[in-house]
C-alpha positions as CSV (number, residue, x, y, z in Angstrom):
1,X,68.4,-13.0,63.5
2,X,70.3,-12.5,67.0
3,X,73.6,-10.4,65.1
4,X,71.2,-8.2,63.3
5,X,68.9,-8.1,66.9
6,X,72.3,-7.0,68.1
7,X,73.5,-5.0,64.7
8,X,69.2,-2.9,64.4
9,X,69.7,-3.1,68.3
10,X,73.0,-0.7,68.5
11,X,71.8,1.3,65.9
12,X,68.6,1.9,67.2
13,X,70.7,3.1,70.6
14,X,72.6,5.5,68.6
15,X,70.2,7.1,67.2
16,X,68.0,8.0,70.4
17,X,71.6,9.3,71.6
18,X,71.7,11.3,68.8
19,X,68.7,13.0,69.8
20,X,69.0,13.3,72.9
21,X,71.9,14.9,72.2
22,X,70.3,17.4,69.1
23,X,67.4,18.6,72.2
24,X,70.5,19.3,74.5
25,X,71.8,22.0,71.5
26,X,70.5,25.0,72.9
27,X,72.0,24.5,75.7
28,X,74.9,26.5,73.7
29,X,72.6,29.8,73.2
30,X,71.9,29.0,77.6
31,X,68.2,27.7,77.3
32,X,66.9,24.8,77.7
33,X,63.1,25.2,78.1
34,X,60.0,22.8,78.0
35,X,59.9,22.1,74.4
36,X,63.9,20.9,74.9
37,X,63.1,19.0,78.1
38,X,60.6,16.9,76.4
39,X,62.8,15.9,73.7
40,X,65.4,14.7,75.4
41,X,63.0,12.7,78.2
42,X,61.0,11.3,75.1
43,X,64.9,10.2,73.3
44,X,66.4,8.9,76.8
45,X,63.0,6.6,77.0
46,X,63.2,5.3,73.6
47,X,67.0,5.1,74.9
48,X,66.5,2.9,77.4
49,X,63.6,1.0,76.4
50,X,66.0,-0.3,73.2
51,X,68.9,-1.3,76.3
52,X,66.5,-2.8,78.8
53,X,63.6,-3.5,77.1
54,X,64.4,-8.2,76.4
55,X,66.0,-8.1,79.1
56,X,62.3,-6.6,80.9
57,X,60.5,-8.7,79.1
58,X,62.5,-11.9,79.1
59,X,61.8,-12.1,82.7
60,X,57.6,-12.9,82.8
61,X,54.4,-11.5,84.1
62,X,54.2,-7.8,84.5
63,X,57.1,-6.7,83.4
64,X,57.3,-8.7,80.2
65,X,53.6,-6.6,79.9
66,X,54.4,-3.5,81.1
67,X,58.0,-3.6,78.7
68,X,55.1,-4.5,75.9
69,X,52.1,-1.5,76.9
70,X,55.4,1.2,77.4
71,X,56.7,-0.6,73.6
72,X,53.2,-0.2,72.1
73,X,53.2,2.7,73.7
74,X,55.8,4.6,72.3
75,X,55.9,3.4,69.1
76,X,51.6,5.3,68.9
77,X,54.0,8.3,70.0
78,X,56.4,8.6,67.8
79,X,53.6,7.8,65.0
80,X,52.0,10.9,66.2
81,X,55.0,13.3,66.2
82,X,55.4,12.2,62.8
83,X,52.1,13.3,61.9
84,X,52.3,16.0,63.2
85,X,55.8,17.2,62.4
86,X,54.1,16.6,58.5
87,X,51.2,19.1,59.0
88,X,54.1,22.2,60.6
89,X,56.2,21.6,57.3
90,X,53.5,21.0,54.9
91,X,52.4,25.1,55.1
92,X,54.9,26.6,54.5
93,X,54.5,27.5,50.5
94,X,51.3,29.1,50.3
95,X,52.1,32.2,48.2
96,X,50.8,35.3,48.7
97,X,49.3,36.9,46.0
98,X,51.3,40.1,45.3
99,X,49.9,43.3,47.9
100,X,48.9,40.8,50.0
101,X,48.8,42.5,53.3
102,X,50.8,41.0,56.4
103,X,50.4,39.9,59.6
104,X,53.3,39.6,61.5
105,X,53.1,37.5,64.6
106,X,54.6,38.3,68.0
107,X,57.7,37.0,69.9
108,X,59.6,38.1,73.2
109,X,61.2,41.3,72.6
110,X,63.5,43.2,75.8
111,X,62.9,46.4,74.8
112,X,60.9,49.4,72.9
113,X,64.1,48.7,70.4
114,X,65.7,45.7,71.2
115,X,63.7,41.7,70.3
116,X,64.4,37.9,70.5
117,X,66.4,36.3,67.6
118,X,62.7,35.0,66.3
119,X,61.1,38.0,66.4
120,X,64.1,39.7,64.7
121,X,63.7,37.3,61.5
122,X,60.0,37.6,61.4
123,X,60.3,41.3,61.1
124,X,62.9,41.3,58.4
125,X,60.4,39.0,56.1
126,X,57.7,40.8,55.7
127,X,60.5,43.8,55.9
128,X,61.5,42.1,52.2
129,X,58.1,41.3,51.4
130,X,56.2,45.3,52.2
131,X,59.9,46.9,50.2
132,X,59.0,44.6,47.2
133,X,55.0,45.4,47.6
134,X,54.5,48.3,47.9
135,X,51.0,48.4,48.3
136,X,50.9,46.1,50.9
137,X,50.0,47.1,55.1
138,X,50.8,45.3,57.8
139,X,48.9,44.0,61.8
140,X,52.1,43.5,63.7
141,X,50.6,41.7,66.9
142,X,51.7,40.8,70.3
143,X,50.7,42.4,73.7
144,X,53.5,43.0,76.2
145,X,53.6,39.5,78.8
146,X,54.8,39.4,81.8
147,X,58.3,39.2,81.8
148,X,58.3,42.3,78.7
149,X,58.5,45.8,79.5
150,X,57.2,46.8,76.5
151,X,54.3,45.1,73.9
152,X,56.1,43.6,71.1
153,X,53.8,45.4,68.2
154,X,55.8,48.4,68.9
155,X,58.9,46.4,69.2
156,X,57.6,45.6,65.7
157,X,57.0,48.6,64.5
158,X,59.5,50.6,65.4
159,X,61.7,48.3,63.6
160,X,60.4,48.5,60.6
161,X,60.0,52.3,60.5
162,X,64.1,52.5,61.5
163,X,63.7,49.8,58.2
164,X,62.2,52.6,56.3
165,X,58.2,51.6,56.2
166,X,55.9,54.4,56.0
167,X,54.4,54.5,59.6
168,X,50.6,54.5,57.8
169,X,51.4,51.8,56.7
170,X,51.8,49.3,59.4
171,X,49.1,48.9,62.3
172,X,49.7,47.7,65.7
173,X,47.5,45.1,67.8
174,X,48.9,45.0,71.4
175,X,46.4,43.7,73.5
176,X,46.8,39.4,72.4
177,X,48.7,37.5,74.4
178,X,48.7,33.5,72.2
179,X,48.7,33.2,68.7
180,X,44.8,32.8,69.0
181,X,44.2,36.6,70.0
182,X,46.7,37.3,67.3
183,X,44.6,36.1,64.6
184,X,41.1,37.7,65.8
185,X,41.9,41.0,67.6
186,X,44.0,41.3,63.5
187,X,40.8,40.4,62.2
188,X,39.0,43.4,64.1
189,X,41.6,45.6,62.8
190,X,41.4,43.9,59.4
191,X,38.0,44.6,58.5
192,X,38.3,48.5,61.3
193,X,40.4,49.2,58.5
194,X,38.8,47.8,55.1
195,X,41.5,45.6,54.3
196,X,39.8,42.2,53.5
197,X,40.1,38.8,54.6
198,X,43.4,37.9,52.4
199,X,46.7,38.4,54.4
200,X,50.2,36.8,54.5
201,X,51.6,35.5,57.6
202,X,54.9,35.8,59.2
203,X,56.1,33.3,61.7
204,X,58.8,30.4,61.6
205,X,58.1,26.8,59.5
206,X,57.1,25.0,62.2
207,X,55.0,27.3,63.3
208,X,53.4,28.3,60.4
209,X,50.6,25.3,59.9
210,X,49.1,26.1,63.1
211,X,49.4,29.7,62.8
212,X,47.2,29.4,59.1
213,X,44.7,27.3,61.0
214,X,44.2,29.8,63.7
215,X,44.1,32.2,61.3
216,X,41.5,31.1,59.3
217,X,39.2,30.2,61.7
218,X,39.3,34.4,62.8
219,X,37.9,34.5,58.6
220,X,41.2,35.4,57.1
221,X,42.2,33.9,53.8
222,X,46.0,32.9,55.0
223,X,49.1,32.2,52.9
224,X,52.5,32.1,54.5
225,X,55.6,33.8,55.4
226,X,58.3,31.1,56.1
227,X,61.2,33.7,58.6
228,X,64.2,32.3,59.3
229,X,64.6,29.6,62.1
230,X,68.3,30.0,64.3
231,X,69.0,26.1,63.9
232,X,71.0,25.6,67.8
233,X,67.1,26.6,69.0
234,X,65.3,24.7,66.6
235,X,65.1,21.4,68.7
236,X,63.5,23.5,71.7
237,X,60.7,25.5,69.2
238,X,60.7,22.0,67.5
239,X,59.1,19.4,70.4
240,X,56.8,23.2,71.8
241,X,55.3,23.0,68.9
242,X,54.2,19.6,69.2
243,X,53.2,20.2,72.5
244,X,51.1,22.6,71.2
245,X,49.9,21.0,69.1
246,X,49.1,17.9,70.9
247,X,46.9,20.5,72.8
248,X,45.2,21.8,70.1
249,X,44.1,18.9,68.5
250,X,42.4,17.7,71.5
251,X,41.0,21.8,71.7
252,X,39.2,20.3,68.9
253,X,38.4,17.3,69.4
254,X,36.6,18.0,72.9
255,X,35.2,21.6,71.0
256,X,33.3,19.7,68.0
């Protein structure tokens, strides 16, 4: 019995260490934000609990109680993360009908002509769909952040026009600062232009579930167009989306 406990302990410690390394991957691209930091700390806590739980529990008293409470909370946290992960990837296959109008969600830009990789992948996905569906219109979204020289929607429109999309097919939403505002302001444009309420949302897979739900809250019937994700940066986005989805669920519970 003790032998199997030792084996499982070694395996679990290895998984926790692998998780820590995975959340360090964004450093290869020079970034380590909130999402990666959160994931690294969670995996590090798991490693510590696995390594020292039995030693703390064996001391009895308040140490055993603390060890059991921490272990229980950690198991609940893993269950919650698993639930949210399932939600994240449950919304990838809502295929839009032909010529459904497109809403592209904004992300980091560096100039009116240069954008970050995430947004470039979204623009490329939107372009591919617009080429295949010539009657579809496009709403590019995103205002100007504090560290950005121009609205995100302007950079998107410039890129799509350079690719060959006719400017009259593109509408700019340039006031929003988050996904909820992206959807609300995009709905204003859709209503003003008589575009109806069926739209295909362009964003990455990890962000799609929350994007679709916020689109539905704004009044859209929403479908998914999944953009590529850089696997090196994915741990940062994944950790951040876990926090964003948790915040979103808490807000829903408080409001409803």
